[in-house]
N, C-alpha and C positions, 0 to 999 in steps of 0.2 A: 166554067165550073158548075159542078151541081152543089146541090144544097149542103152536104156534109164538108165539102172543101170551103165552102162560105164560112158555115159556123167555123170551123177550124182556124180560118184566118183570122175572124174577129176575134176568137179566144185569144189566140195569140196576141194580136194589138192590145187587148185588154189588158194582158197579163203585164206588158212593156208599161201601160200606163200606171198600173198600180205599184211599180218600183218606185215611183216618185209622187204618188199622189198624196193628199191630206188625208188624216184618218177618217173623215167622212167620204172621202172620195174612195178610200180603200173599202169601206163598209159596202159603198153603192156597187162597186166594181164587183165585189165578191158576190153580191146579190144577183148582178147580170150575169156573171159568169155560171152561178149555179142553174140559171134558166137555161143559157146557151149550152152549157153542158147537158143538161137533160133533155134537150131538145135535139141535140147533136146525136147523143146516144140512141135515141129513140128511131130517127131518121136512118143512122147509118147500121145498127144492130139488129132493130127488130126483124127484119126481112131474113137476114143471115143467121144469126145465133139461135140455136135450138131453145124453145123454151121448155126449161125444166122445172119440176118441182121442187119445193123446198119448203123452209119453215117462213109462216107469214112474218111480215115486218113487225116488228116489234116497238121500234120507237120511229116516228116520223122521221126524227133528224138523224139518228145513228142507227137505225135498222138494229141488228143485234151486235154490232161493233164494240159498243161500250160495254155490253153484257160478256162479250168473249174477253176483252181486256181485263175484267175484273175477276173472271172464271179462274179456280184453282186448277182446274183440270179441262182445258180446252179439247184436248184429244176424245175425252168421253163424249163431249157435248157433240162432236163432229162424228163420231162412232154411230151415236143415236140417232142423228138425222141421217146417216148412210142406211141404218137398218129400214127406218119409216119410208124414206125418198129413194133409195137406191144407190148404187155405186158411184153416180154423179148426180149433183144436185146444186140448187143456186141459193145463195145465202145473201139477205138484203143488207147492204152497208149504209156507210155516210151519205146523206143528201141525196136520195133516192138512187145510188149505186147498187151493183150486186156482184159478186164473184162467183165463179163456178168453183166447187170443189170436188178434186179428183180421189177416189177411194178404189181405185181400180187396178190391179197391177199391170193390165195392159195398157189401159189410157198411161199410167205413169211412165211405162216404157217408151210409148210413143212421145209423150211430153218432153222427157227427158233426151231422145234422140234428136230433138229440133230446137234445144236450147241453145243460146246465144244468137241463134237466127231469127227461128219464128217466135220464141218465147224470151222476152226480155224483160230487165227490172221495170218496175214502175216508173213513172215521172217522178214520184216522192222519193222512192229508192235512190234513184239516180242522183237527184239533186242532194240526199241526204249523204250519200257516200262521198260525191265530187267535193260538198262543202267542208266534209269533217275529214277526209282522208286524201282526197285527190284524185288523179287519175289511178284508182287502183284497179286490180285485174276483177274485183267484183262487179265494177260496173262497166267493163270491158264488153264490147259484143263481137260477133264475128270474126273476121280475120285479125281484127286487134285483141281479141281475147286468145286467139290462137297463138298470136306471136308472143305475148305475153306469158302465157302457159308455158310455151315451149322455153323461154328464157329463164323461166324460175325451176321449171321441174328439176334439173341437176340439183339443187339445193336440198329436195326433200327424196333424193333416190337412196335405196338401201345401204350404197356403198357410204353415203354422206350420213346419214343417221347413225350407222355402225361407227363412223370416227365419233360421232357427237356423244354416244352412249355413257362415256365416263362422266359427261357434264352432270348426266341424270343422276348419276349416283353421287357426285357431289354435293348437289342439292338436298338429295334424300338422306345423307348422314348428318348434313349441317341440322336439319330439322330434328332428326333422332338425338342428336347432341343437346340441341336446345331442349327438347322435351325432357331428357333425362336430368337436365338441371333443374326445370321446373318440378320434377318429381321430388329430387333430392330436397328443394328448399320447401316442399310441403311435409310428407312425412314417409318420404323414402318408398312409399308404394303405390301411391297414385295420385292424380293433379286434375283438376277442372280444365281442359283446354278447349279454346275456340278454336275448332278446327279449319273453320272456312277461311280465316284469316290467314292462317299458316298454309294452307293449299294457295292462297294468293302469292305469298311469299317466295314460296317454290316454283311457281308456274313463271314469276317474273323475273326472278334470278337464273332460271334455267333457260328462258327465251333471251335473256340479256347475253349471257355466256354462250349459248349455242348459236345464236343468231348473229350476234355482232360482237364477240369476245369483251363483253362489257359487263361488269359485275355490279348490279344496282344495290346489292348489299343489304337487302332487305331481311334476311335469314338471319345477318348479324344485327339486326337493330338498327341499321341506318335509315334514316328518312329519306325520301326523294320527292321532288315535286310529281312524278308519275305516279308513285303510290299513293301520295295525297289526293291527288284528281281521282283517281281510281276508287279510293277509299269514299269520297265525297258523294259520289254517284248512291251509294247505299243509303245515305242519310238525307239524300234529296227527295222530294216529293214531285213526281211527274204530274204535269197538265194533261189528263186524258183528253179533255175536249179540244185542247190545243192540236194535240198529236192527230188526233182523228180528222179534223179539219184540215190540218196539213196535208193529210196524205188525199186530200180531194184538191185543195189548192197550195201546192208544194211553197209557193212564195211565203206563206206564213212560217216557215222555217227561219225567215228573216226577222221575225218579230222577237224581240229581246226579253223573253222571260227567262226565269231563273236557271230552267234546267238547259234551254238553248243557249244561254252565256256559259254554262258548265261545259256543254260540248265545244264551244269556240275556243275555252280556256284548254280544254284536252287537246284541241286541233294545234294549239300554239304551243303546248309543252311537248306536244310528241315531234311537231316539226322541228323545234330546238334541239331535241335529244338526237332525233335522225339525223339531221344537218351534221351535229357534233361527230357521231359515230362516222358517218360517210366520209367526212374531211379527214378524220384520223386515219381510216383505213386506206384513202388514196395516199395519204401521207407514207404511210408504212410500205405500202407497195411500192413507192417511188423511191423510198429509200432502201428498198431491197431486204425489208424486214420479215416479209412474207412472200411466199412463193406462189404466184397465181394458179398455177398449175395445181397445187395441193391443197390450195384454201378452197374448205367446203361449207364455210360457213354460209349463211344466208346472204350476209352483206359483200362476202369474197363473190360469191356467184353474182350477184347483182353487178358490180364493177365489171366482172370478167364479160358478163353480157352487154354493158355499156361500150368497153373498149373492143369489142369482137369486130364491129365493122361489118357484121352480117345482116341478115334481113330479120333477124330476132333480137337486137339491142333495144335496150331500155333506153329513154331520155332520165334526165336527172330528175324531172318532175316526176316521172313515173316510178324511179327508185325510191325517191323520198316517200310517195304514196304507199309503195309496197311495205316500206320498213314501219310506217305508221300502223298500217293494218295488222302486220305480223306482230307488234308487240300488244297490240289491242287483242286481237285472237289468242295469242298465247297465254295472256292474262286470264282473259275471261274463260273461255269455253274449257279448257283443261281444268282450271282451279274448280268450275262448277262440276264438272264430273267426277274428280277425285272426291270431291266433299260428299257428293251423293253416293260414291260407294263406302267411305267409311260409316255414313249413315246406315246404309243396308248392313254392313258387317256389324254394327253396333245393335241393329234391330233383330238381327238372326243370328245367332251366337253358334248355332250348328255349322252354317255355312262359314264363317269366321274361323272356327275351329278346323274344319275340314281344309280351308286355304293355308293355314299355317302351317298345319301338317305335312302338305306337299312341299311347302317351301323349305320346312326345317328338314325334310327327308333328302331334298336335294343337295342340299349343305352349301357349299360357297355361294358368292354371288353370280348369278348367272351372266353370260356373255349373252351380247345382242341377238345371237344366232340361237342361244339355248333358250332365251327369254321367248323368242318367237315360235320356238318348235317342241321344247322338251317339259312345258309346264302348263298340262291341259286344263287343270281346274281353275289356275289364275286365269289364261285364257278365257274360260267360260264366265267367270266371275267379272272380268273386264269388260266383255262382250254384252253380258246380260244388264250391267250398269248402262252401257251405252244404248240398248235396247230401251229399256224402262225410263231412261232420264236423260233424252237428248236435251242439249243445252239450248237449241233453237226448234221451237215446237211448231213454227209454220213459215211458210215460204209463200209469196204472192209474186206472179209474174204478170205481163201483159201480151196479149197476141199483137203482133207487128203487121201479121198477114192473116188473111183467112185460111182455115184449116179445118180437117176433119179428125176427130180423135176417136178410134175405135176403143171397142168397149169388150171386155171377157163375157159379160154377161148383160141381157137386154134391161132397159130401163122404161119405166112409162113417163111420158111426156105431160106438160100442163094440158095439153089437148086429147090425153088419152093413148095416143099412139106410141106402139112400143117399137123403139130403136135398139139397133146394136152398134151405133156411132153417133157422135153428137157433132153438129156444126159449129164453129167458133168464129166470130167475126172479128178483124181487125180492131183492136182496144179493148177487146173483152178481158176482164181479169181472171186468172186462173190460179187456184188456192190449193195449197198441198201440205197437210197436216202431219208432219213427222212423228207428231206423239201418238196420233188415231193410228198411222199405217203401223206404227212399231208395236202398239198396244191393244190393236183391235182383235177381240175374240174372234170374230170372222177369219182372220188371217193366222194368227197365232194360237187359237186353241181357248178353251176354257178357262185355262190357268194364266191368259195373257198377261193379267195385271198383277201377278206375283212374280216376286225376286226369285227366280228357280235358276240356278246356273245350270245344273243338270240337265236341262232341255240342249244345251250345247253339245253333251256329251253321248246322249243317249241314241240308239238307233231310233230311226223315226222321231226323234225330239224336235226338228223343225218341220212344221207340218207343211203340206203340197203347197198349199196356197201360198205360204209365207216362202217358199222356194220359189215362186214367180215373181216375187220383188227382186229386181235385179241389183239392187245398191248394194255396196261393201257389206259381205256378211248377211244378206237378205234385209239390211236396215238402210233406212234414210238418214241417218244420223248425220253422216257426212254427204249427204245429197247423192245423185249420181249423174250419170252421162259426160258432158263435155264440163260441167261445175262441180264435178267431183271435188271434195277437198283436197287440195295439195298437200296440205301437212298431216293428213290421216296418220300416215306411218309414223311421223315425228310424234304424234300426241299419244298414239297406242304405245309406242316403246318408252315414252316418259311415265304415262300412266301405270304401266307394268312395274317399270323400276321402281317407281316410289311406293306402289304395294308390297313387291319383295321386301323392302327394307321396315318399313313401318309395321307390316303384318307380323315380321318375324320378331319384332323387339317388343311390341306393345299389343296389350288388349284393349278394346275398345268397347264401351258400354254406354247407353243413355243416362245422362246425369240424374234425370229423374225418374228411371224407370221403364220397363218395357211399354207403358202406355204412353210414354210422352208423345204429345201431339206435336205435328208438324205442319206448318203454313209456307205459304210461298212470299217471300220478300223479293225487292227489285234492287240491283244495282245496276249495270250496264244491260246485264240478263237477269231474268227471273233467278232465284236462288232459294233453296230451301232454309228455313230458320225455324229455332223452336219457339212456339207459341209464347208469346208475351216478350220476347227478347227483341233487342234495338237492332236495327237496321238488318242485317243478315247474320246475325250472330247465330252460330251453331255449337254450343258447349257440349262436350262428351265428357266422359270419365275415361282417363287414359291411365293404364296399370303398366308398369313393367312386365314383360313376360320372363318370367323365370324357369319355365319347363317344368 
């Protein structure tokens, strides 16, 4: 057994001991694990991983990790480092760690072509996902991931989304009616509306109805435990020190801190809700209330996969995990993106007017196919929002085996050597900043930081360098490769439908004028908020559009 294997074996055994040790033993164990981890990395990685340049370690304990967590715009930080050190570089992380950042389209294409086999979630991510969601597709790897994806894909086909499209309109018109009532109760002209909370309600009710044939009723003012749990995250304060240390020692996820307990509560609440949905759907199917062949809801497809008796069937445990994941993702990511869209329209009245003109000229509410093909400026606004404001700003993976990553342009290593590819040893962490790639001036041009939907419509509006990014619409918002977001079609259709109804009906303005300052708050994901507001509040002045 070589030295690396010996260290790995000791590391594993010490983790087992820590699970049942006293607090003093835990502290001592962590110290030993740090030493072993650093020594093992040096022995295993140094001869194989290309030594890349990068920013010097800022903090002995956290490297750059703490500063990046507190940054309002990590994408710009990574972009500046790419200018200085090249399209791939290394960033010091917690307790002597490092990660290699990829900012090169060719390197990204290679990375995504090998994800789920060569590049897999980190130990921290795997434990976090399994602890809070179970055996969901996010933590599946290799053939297991392929099986789960095949079983879930029918729920997100164009045919399935087309059938679910009326659900999107139902949520949009409920919000419209509620906002009109708020305006009538004020002065019949306008009202200050905290739009982020309403986007949360729209997203939750939509995923409830479209995914599980259940109306959470949040747009009707009904309270539910699910809403309460998600809202609590916005009011909670994360312990960043614990979060960063847990990325090195995942067992710290079991330390009973307030936010850890909040995740535990979320897990239990979602498990209870998901079990109820599953049992109801099974009873309805057995009673003949629903026809399994026609049921295109998420829960219907999951049950069909379970009962199929084929090699793509899901276990009950896997079904419940997907349900918890879909509720969370449907609530968080879409609501954040729609909030950003309303904020950008309020900050850019000319764009808002141009969009409203297109929608009014079209006339009636567009069908799913018309929404997809016949409203070019709406499509441009939606994708410009997805480009500029990806809900997940960064992804981190680790190499499960040694690899060679090709580059589209050479970089200079620490030793001064110029290389056109880099070697990556097993266990090396690889980072991709979605925000950096989506907003890089090197990739998207000098106006990359500007909200300008016209770029999607103009001849040559998408620069050649951006076209080399192989993700959906040359973006990494929905990731790429084998882990491309299954729900992207669902999310885009919902996003467009909500914008159609709300922008045709209302005018959006910044409550405190065009110079209103925006900062980032934190729910489950980072969210925009008006400076000085509580939690993630984003109040806008909403006026009825009278033509």
